[in-house]
C-alpha positions, 0 to 999 in steps of 0.5 A, spaced: 464 479 504 466 481 497 472 485 495 475 490 500 479 497 499 485 498 504 486 505 505 493 508 508 496 515 509 503 515 508 508 520 510 514 520 505 521 522 508 524 528 505 528 526 498 525 519 498 518 521 494 521 518 487 524 512 490 518 510 494 513 511 489 517 506 484 517 501 490 510 502 491 509 501 483 514 495 483 510 491 489 504 492 485 506 486 481 507 482 487 501 484 490 497 482 484 499 475 485 496 475 492 489 477 490 490 485 489 486 487 483 488 495 483 492 500 486 491 507 486 497 512 489 495 519 490 499 525 492 496 531 497 496 537 493 498 542 498 503 537 502 507 533 497 510 529 502 503 526 504 500 520 499 494 516 500 495 509 497 488 505 496 488 498 494 482 494 492 483 486 494 479 481 491 477 479 498 479 480 506 481 473 506 486 474 500 489 480 503 490 477 510 494 471 506 498 477 503 499 480 510 501 474 513 506 472 508 514 472 508 514 476 502 510 482 505 514 482 511 520 483 506 517 488 503 515 492 509 522 492 511 524 495 505 519 500 505 521 503 512 527 507 509 522 511 505 516 513 509 512 513 516 505 510 515 499 511 519 495 504 520 491 502 514 484 502 514 480 496 511 473 498 508 468 493 504 467 495 497 459 496 496 
């Protein structure tokens, strides 16, 4: 399997949008070191509390290494104060 796309719907808590987006962007630098190639943050046009985060990873293996890392654990813990998220969905890039 080649590259994968991780797609996640994120519901931001009231008043936390700017801080949450900054946290997502800052974390991009770290995730790139683990094999993430690109991150796109989208805001729903008719409900600005809902965001979609799309991450392109070089492989499922790279993502799984990140997913099981201590760094990700710390990142998730930090992010809990900004958002409620739905489960991620993984797609194969074709």
